[in-house]
Short mmCIF file of the C-alpha atoms (twelve columns), coordinates in Angstrom:
data_MODEL
# 
_entry.id   MODEL 
# 
loop_
_atom_site.group_PDB 
_atom_site.id 
_atom_site.type_symbol 
_atom_site.label_atom_id 
_atom_site.label_alt_id 
_atom_site.label_comp_id 
_atom_site.label_asym_id 
_atom_site.label_seq_id 
_atom_site.Cartn_x 
_atom_site.Cartn_y 
_atom_site.Cartn_z 
_atom_site.pdbx_PDB_model_num 
ATOM 1   C CA . MET A 1   23.056  3.311   24.504  1 
ATOM 2   C CA . THR A 2   24.412  0.887   21.943  1 
ATOM 3   C CA . LEU A 3   24.433  1.138   18.197  1 
ATOM 4   C CA . SER A 4   21.853  -1.753  18.035  1 
ATOM 5   C CA . THR A 5   19.523  0.080   20.318  1 
ATOM 6   C CA . LEU A 6   19.765  3.266   18.153  1 
ATOM 7   C CA . TRP A 7   18.943  1.312   15.036  1 
ATOM 8   C CA . PHE A 8   16.042  -0.343  16.928  1 
ATOM 9   C CA . ILE A 9   14.649  3.063   17.808  1 
ATOM 10  C CA . LEU A 10  15.105  4.315   14.246  1 
ATOM 11  C CA . ILE A 11  13.431  1.297   12.754  1 
ATOM 12  C CA . GLY A 12  10.496  1.733   15.213  1 
ATOM 13  C CA . LEU A 13  10.258  5.372   14.166  1 
ATOM 14  C CA . LEU A 14  10.161  4.413   10.476  1 
ATOM 15  C CA . PHE A 15  7.403   1.845   11.067  1 
ATOM 16  C CA . SER A 16  5.461   4.458   13.109  1 
ATOM 17  C CA . ILE A 17  5.766   7.026   10.311  1 
ATOM 18  C CA . PHE A 18  4.564   4.433   7.823   1 
ATOM 19  C CA . LEU A 19  1.519   3.484   9.932   1 
ATOM 20  C CA . PHE A 20  0.610   7.120   10.470  1 
ATOM 21  C CA . LEU A 21  0.926   8.169   6.813   1 
ATOM 22  C CA . GLU A 22  -0.287  5.024   5.202   1 
ATOM 23  C CA . GLY A 23  -3.026  4.717   7.905   1 
ATOM 24  C CA . PHE A 24  -5.133  7.378   6.328   1 
ATOM 25  C CA . ASP A 25  -4.578  5.811   2.909   1 
ATOM 26  C CA . PHE A 26  -5.970  2.490   4.229   1 
ATOM 27  C CA . GLY A 27  -8.902  4.282   5.866   1 
ATOM 28  C CA . VAL A 28  -9.721  6.255   2.657   1 
ATOM 29  C CA . GLY A 29  -9.720  2.897   0.768   1 
ATOM 30  C CA . MET A 30  -12.056 1.284   3.348   1 
ATOM 31  C CA . SER A 31  -14.409 4.306   3.270   1 
ATOM 32  C CA . THR A 32  -15.208 3.780   -0.461  1 
ATOM 33  C CA . ARG A 33  -17.794 1.132   0.485   1 
ATOM 34  C CA . PHE A 34  -19.196 2.895   3.521   1 
ATOM 35  C CA . LEU A 35  -19.241 6.535   2.425   1 
ATOM 36  C CA . ALA A 36  -19.716 6.823   -1.324  1 
ATOM 37  C CA . LYS A 37  -23.168 6.263   -2.976  1 
ATOM 38  C CA . ASP A 38  -21.913 5.824   -6.609  1 
ATOM 39  C CA . ASP A 39  -18.873 5.297   -8.551  1 
ATOM 40  C CA . GLN A 40  -18.302 8.952   -9.192  1 
ATOM 41  C CA . GLU A 41  -18.091 9.628   -5.414  1 
ATOM 42  C CA . ARG A 42  -15.838 6.583   -4.980  1 
ATOM 43  C CA . THR A 43  -13.536 7.944   -7.671  1 
ATOM 44  C CA . ALA A 44  -13.541 11.328  -5.908  1 
ATOM 45  C CA . ILE A 45  -12.580 9.652   -2.626  1 
ATOM 46  C CA . MET A 46  -9.835  7.655   -4.255  1 
ATOM 47  C CA . SER A 47  -8.385  10.724  -5.898  1 
ATOM 48  C CA . THR A 48  -7.748  12.329  -2.539  1 
ATOM 49  C CA . ILE A 49  -4.825  9.960   -1.954  1 
ATOM 50  C CA . GLY A 50  -3.651  9.841   -5.580  1 
ATOM 51  C CA . PRO A 51  -0.531  11.892  -5.019  1 
ATOM 52  C CA . HIS A 52  0.396   10.280  -1.716  1 
ATOM 53  C CA . TRP A 53  -0.302  6.508   -1.524  1 
ATOM 54  C CA . ASP A 54  2.840   5.164   -3.245  1 
ATOM 55  C CA . GLY A 55  5.105   7.681   -1.634  1 
ATOM 56  C CA . ASN A 56  3.848   6.726   1.794   1 
ATOM 57  C CA . GLU A 57  4.612   3.066   1.233   1 
ATOM 58  C CA . THR A 58  8.235   4.088   0.786   1 
ATOM 59  C CA . TRP A 59  8.533   4.340   4.552   1 
ATOM 60  C CA . LEU A 60  7.757   0.586   4.834   1 
ATOM 61  C CA . VAL A 61  10.434  -0.262  2.296   1 
ATOM 62  C CA . THR A 62  12.953  1.925   4.176   1 
ATOM 63  C CA . ALA A 63  12.109  0.327   7.486   1 
ATOM 64  C CA . GLY A 64  12.449  -3.118  6.012   1 
ATOM 65  C CA . GLY A 65  15.755  -2.209  4.410   1 
ATOM 66  C CA . ALA A 66  17.034  -0.615  7.661   1 
ATOM 67  C CA . MET A 67  16.119  -3.757  9.544   1 
ATOM 68  C CA . PHE A 68  17.828  -6.058  7.037   1 
ATOM 69  C CA . ALA A 69  21.039  -3.887  7.015   1 
ATOM 70  C CA . SER A 70  21.402  -3.243  10.765  1 
ATOM 71  C CA . LEU A 71  19.719  -6.132  12.597  1 
ATOM 72  C CA . PRO A 72  19.714  -9.083  10.115  1 
ATOM 73  C CA . LEU A 73  18.995  -11.761 12.782  1 
ATOM 74  C CA . TRP A 74  15.875  -9.912  13.885  1 
ATOM 75  C CA . TYR A 75  14.874  -9.479  10.231  1 
ATOM 76  C CA . ALA A 76  15.407  -13.157 9.412   1 
ATOM 77  C CA . SER A 77  13.533  -14.365 12.574  1 
ATOM 78  C CA . LEU A 78  10.625  -11.970 12.127  1 
ATOM 79  C CA . PHE A 79  9.971   -12.464 8.452   1 
ATOM 80  C CA . SER A 80  10.489  -16.247 8.447   1 
ATOM 81  C CA . GLY A 81  8.322   -16.759 11.604  1 
ATOM 82  C CA . TYR A 82  5.444   -14.662 10.258  1 
ATOM 83  C CA . TYR A 83  5.977   -15.252 6.528   1 
ATOM 84  C CA . ILE A 84  2.301   -16.170 5.870   1 
ATOM 85  C CA . LEU A 85  0.997   -12.970 7.544   1 
ATOM 86  C CA . PHE A 86  3.590   -10.845 5.836   1 
ATOM 87  C CA . LEU A 87  2.578   -12.498 2.582   1 
ATOM 88  C CA . LEU A 88  -0.978  -11.481 3.234   1 
ATOM 89  C CA . VAL A 89  0.086   -7.882  3.995   1 
ATOM 90  C CA . LEU A 90  1.990   -7.909  0.678   1 
ATOM 91  C CA . VAL A 91  -0.982  -9.228  -1.199  1 
ATOM 92  C CA . GLY A 92  -3.120  -6.467  0.248   1 
ATOM 93  C CA . LEU A 93  -0.564  -3.827  -0.828  1 
ATOM 94  C CA . ILE A 94  -0.366  -5.334  -4.332  1 
ATOM 95  C CA . LEU A 95  -4.221  -5.405  -4.659  1 
ATOM 96  C CA . ARG A 96  -4.299  -1.705  -3.633  1 
ATOM 97  C CA . GLY A 97  -1.722  -0.667  -6.183  1 
ATOM 98  C CA . VAL A 98  -3.152  -2.755  -9.067  1 
ATOM 99  C CA . SER A 99  -6.792  -1.621  -8.375  1 
ATOM 100 C CA . PHE A 100 -5.802  1.988   -8.084  1 
ATOM 101 C CA . GLU A 101 -4.395  1.979   -11.587 1 
ATOM 102 C CA . PHE A 102 -6.838  -0.446  -13.277 1 
ATOM 103 C CA . HIS A 103 -9.906  1.252   -11.930 1 
ATOM 104 C CA . LYS A 104 -9.076  4.316   -14.107 1 
ATOM 105 C CA . HIS A 105 -9.028  2.211   -17.238 1 
ATOM 106 C CA . ALA A 106 -12.016 -0.018  -16.569 1 
ATOM 107 C CA . GLU A 107 -14.664 0.735   -19.301 1 
ATOM 108 C CA . THR A 108 -17.685 -1.046  -17.827 1 
ATOM 109 C CA . LYS A 109 -19.601 -0.556  -14.618 1 
ATOM 110 C CA . ALA A 110 -18.890 -4.101  -13.575 1 
ATOM 111 C CA . GLY A 111 -15.178 -3.611  -14.138 1 
ATOM 112 C CA . LYS A 112 -15.028 -0.476  -12.110 1 
ATOM 113 C CA . ASN A 113 -17.047 -2.167  -9.292  1 
ATOM 114 C CA . MET A 114 -14.742 -5.190  -9.316  1 
ATOM 115 C CA . TRP A 115 -11.592 -2.951  -8.981  1 
ATOM 116 C CA . MET A 116 -13.249 -0.854  -6.326  1 
ATOM 117 C CA . TRP A 117 -13.950 -3.952  -4.238  1 
ATOM 118 C CA . THR A 118 -10.371 -5.039  -4.843  1 
ATOM 119 C CA . PHE A 119 -9.203  -1.674  -3.593  1 
ATOM 120 C CA . PHE A 120 -11.485 -1.984  -0.477  1 
ATOM 121 C CA . ILE A 121 -10.258 -5.516  0.428   1 
ATOM 122 C CA . GLY A 122 -6.584  -4.442  -0.161  1 
ATOM 123 C CA . SER A 123 -7.014  -1.528  2.151   1 
ATOM 124 C CA . ILE A 124 -8.319  -3.739  4.964   1 
ATOM 125 C CA . MET A 125 -5.728  -6.531  4.824   1 
ATOM 126 C CA . PRO A 126 -2.450  -4.619  5.672   1 
ATOM 127 C CA . PRO A 127 -3.592  -2.798  8.932   1 
ATOM 128 C CA . PHE A 128 -5.458  -5.916  10.171  1 
ATOM 129 C CA . PHE A 129 -2.587  -8.386  9.619   1 
ATOM 130 C CA . LEU A 130 0.151   -5.951  10.738  1 
ATOM 131 C CA . CYS A 131 -1.660  -5.433  13.986  1 
ATOM 132 C CA . MET A 132 -2.075  -9.230  14.440  1 
ATOM 133 C CA . ILE A 133 1.727   -9.592  13.945  1 
ATOM 134 C CA . LEU A 134 2.485   -6.876  16.512  1 
ATOM 135 C CA . LEU A 135 0.135   -8.367  19.135  1 
ATOM 136 C CA . SER A 136 1.569   -11.852 18.558  1 
ATOM 137 C CA . MET A 137 5.029   -10.501 19.261  1 
ATOM 138 C CA . VAL A 138 3.852   -8.704  22.418  1 
ATOM 139 C CA . GLN A 139 2.358   -11.956 23.683  1 
ATOM 140 C CA . GLY A 140 5.545   -13.871 22.926  1 
ATOM 141 C CA . ILE A 141 6.270   -16.748 20.626  1 
ATOM 142 C CA . PRO A 142 8.413   -19.901 20.811  1 
ATOM 143 C CA . MET A 143 12.045  -19.341 19.770  1 
ATOM 144 C CA . ASP A 144 15.060  -21.679 19.745  1 
ATOM 145 C CA . ALA A 145 18.635  -20.902 20.933  1 
ATOM 146 C CA . GLN A 146 19.638  -19.587 17.465  1 
ATOM 147 C CA . GLY A 147 16.771  -17.051 17.445  1 
ATOM 148 C CA . ASN A 148 14.582  -18.851 14.992  1 
ATOM 149 C CA . ALA A 149 10.860  -18.060 15.645  1 
ATOM 150 C CA . PHE A 150 8.262   -20.860 15.486  1 
ATOM 151 C CA . PRO A 151 4.877   -19.282 16.132  1 
ATOM 152 C CA . THR A 152 1.915   -21.724 16.165  1 
ATOM 153 C CA . PHE A 153 -1.531  -21.064 14.686  1 
ATOM 154 C CA . PHE A 154 -2.792  -20.051 18.126  1 
ATOM 155 C CA . ASN A 155 0.204   -17.857 18.865  1 
ATOM 156 C CA . VAL A 156 -0.956  -15.711 15.901  1 
ATOM 157 C CA . VAL A 157 -4.751  -16.271 15.791  1 
ATOM 158 C CA . ASN A 158 -6.234  -15.594 19.201  1 
ATOM 159 C CA . LEU A 159 -8.628  -13.238 20.948  1 
ATOM 160 C CA . LEU A 160 -5.972  -10.548 21.607  1 
ATOM 161 C CA . SER A 161 -4.542  -10.431 18.121  1 
ATOM 162 C CA . ILE A 162 -8.026  -10.420 16.485  1 
ATOM 163 C CA . VAL A 163 -9.295  -7.606  18.741  1 
ATOM 164 C CA . GLY A 164 -6.041  -5.703  18.114  1 
ATOM 165 C CA . GLY A 165 -6.418  -6.206  14.374  1 
ATOM 166 C CA . VAL A 166 -10.038 -5.005  14.366  1 
ATOM 167 C CA . ALA A 167 -9.123  -2.021  16.646  1 
ATOM 168 C CA . GLY A 168 -6.198  -1.056  14.371  1 
ATOM 169 C CA . THR A 169 -8.328  -1.392  11.257  1 
ATOM 170 C CA . LEU A 170 -11.055 0.849   12.816  1 
ATOM 171 C CA . LEU A 171 -8.395  3.396   13.760  1 
ATOM 172 C CA . SER A 172 -7.234  3.521   10.187  1 
ATOM 173 C CA . LEU A 173 -10.818 4.008   9.007   1 
ATOM 174 C CA . VAL A 174 -11.381 6.986   11.389  1 
ATOM 175 C CA . HIS A 175 -7.958  8.363   10.326  1 
ATOM 176 C CA . GLY A 176 -9.033  8.085   6.649   1 
ATOM 177 C CA . LEU A 177 -12.425 9.810   7.278   1 
ATOM 178 C CA . ASN A 178 -10.700 12.706  9.003   1 
ATOM 179 C CA . PHE A 179 -8.473  12.966  5.935   1 
ATOM 180 C CA . ILE A 180 -11.446 13.036  3.642   1 
ATOM 181 C CA . ARG A 181 -12.959 15.792  5.750   1 
ATOM 182 C CA . LEU A 182 -9.885  17.875  5.074   1 
ATOM 183 C CA . ARG A 183 -9.768  17.201  1.313   1 
ATOM 184 C CA . ILE A 184 -13.383 17.121  0.087   1 
ATOM 185 C CA . GLU A 185 -16.352 19.576  0.368   1 
ATOM 186 C CA . GLY A 186 -20.051 19.024  0.208   1 
ATOM 187 C CA . PRO A 187 -22.104 15.876  0.977   1 
ATOM 188 C CA . LEU A 188 -19.152 13.531  1.218   1 
ATOM 189 C CA . ARG A 189 -17.556 15.702  3.897   1 
ATOM 190 C CA . ASP A 190 -20.818 15.748  5.839   1 
ATOM 191 C CA . ARG A 191 -21.273 11.979  5.558   1 
ATOM 192 C CA . ALA A 192 -17.603 11.465  6.770   1 
ATOM 193 C CA . ARG A 193 -18.277 13.633  9.749   1 
ATOM 194 C CA . LYS A 194 -21.441 11.821  10.662  1 
ATOM 195 C CA . LEU A 195 -19.854 8.388   10.247  1 
ATOM 196 C CA . ASN A 196 -16.943 9.428   12.410  1 
ATOM 197 C CA . GLN A 197 -19.395 10.501  15.128  1 
ATOM 198 C CA . ILE A 198 -20.663 6.916   15.127  1 
ATOM 199 C CA . LEU A 199 -17.186 5.313   14.930  1 
ATOM 200 C CA . TYR A 200 -15.512 7.317   17.697  1 
ATOM 201 C CA . PRO A 201 -17.294 5.668   20.601  1 
ATOM 202 C CA . ILE A 202 -17.004 2.234   18.959  1 
ATOM 203 C CA . LEU A 203 -13.282 2.783   18.437  1 
ATOM 204 C CA . PHE A 204 -12.901 4.005   22.077  1 
ATOM 205 C CA . LEU A 205 -14.656 0.855   23.424  1 
ATOM 206 C CA . GLY A 206 -12.461 -1.333  21.143  1 
ATOM 207 C CA . GLU A 207 -9.298  0.275   22.390  1 
ATOM 208 C CA . VAL A 208 -10.353 -0.120  26.004  1 
ATOM 209 C CA . VAL A 209 -11.090 -3.865  25.404  1 
ATOM 210 C CA . PHE A 210 -7.747  -4.126  23.602  1 
ATOM 211 C CA . ALA A 211 -5.838  -2.450  26.551  1 
ATOM 212 C CA . VAL A 212 -7.665  -4.737  29.094  1 
ATOM 213 C CA . LEU A 213 -6.662  -7.862  27.086  1 
ATOM 214 C CA . VAL A 214 -3.099  -6.683  26.841  1 
ATOM 215 C CA . PHE A 215 -3.005  -6.325  30.585  1 
ATOM 216 C CA . LEU A 216 -4.586  -9.668  31.298  1 
ATOM 217 C CA . GLN A 217 -2.942  -11.827 28.612  1 
ATOM 218 C CA . THR A 218 0.639   -10.459 28.510  1 
ATOM 219 C CA . ASP A 219 3.303   -9.191  30.908  1 
ATOM 220 C CA . PHE A 220 3.626   -5.913  28.941  1 
ATOM 221 C CA . PHE A 221 2.560   -3.740  31.882  1 
ATOM 222 C CA . THR A 222 3.752   -5.752  34.795  1 
ATOM 223 C CA . LYS A 223 7.425   -5.871  33.514  1 
ATOM 224 C CA . ARG A 224 7.390   -2.156  33.098  1 
ATOM 225 C CA . PHE A 225 5.417   -0.883  36.030  1 
ATOM 226 C CA . GLY A 226 5.944   -3.543  38.660  1 
ATOM 227 C CA . SER A 227 4.106   -6.685  39.526  1 
# 
């Protein structure tokens, strides 16, 4: 095993830890519009991730820094080829951070509602667009001899990437609802459990459709398990 392979595994592990830990943060943010009935409940939901959300994002910074330091060509090709999608991911993360703080200081109902919607939108964008990037890479994109990536619009926006983005977003929502069930008692916990019971079969169906599309539209399985 080469040093590059070891770094590749480490970077994959760092991204996996980020998606696992930040996944429930995203799900909690999404649940504020589905689960809570008033601003008091939304604030209670948001407070469950208050001590964690910014620390969890450190794993993303660490993964990006490790990629830049160890595999700069991969870093340059990936971020230049998908700069629009990564920009949208960054916008979502910024919206989350800003709304998390400004919601506390909003003095009017309209202001609190605006920042809560901002928090909701900022929680949807990162998992959706990160999954689109991942599925686009699995499908394959045009590259030149120097390793520069030139993905077209339909390399990024297609049935597989959209289904994968929706499935990843639903997975984050279910993850967040389970976290809420661990942190909150009372009616909110009961509603989270009931909503999860509805989402589990939908998520399962979405993951099955996603797996079928990966099998039909990519060589991900055939190259690993034979033709």
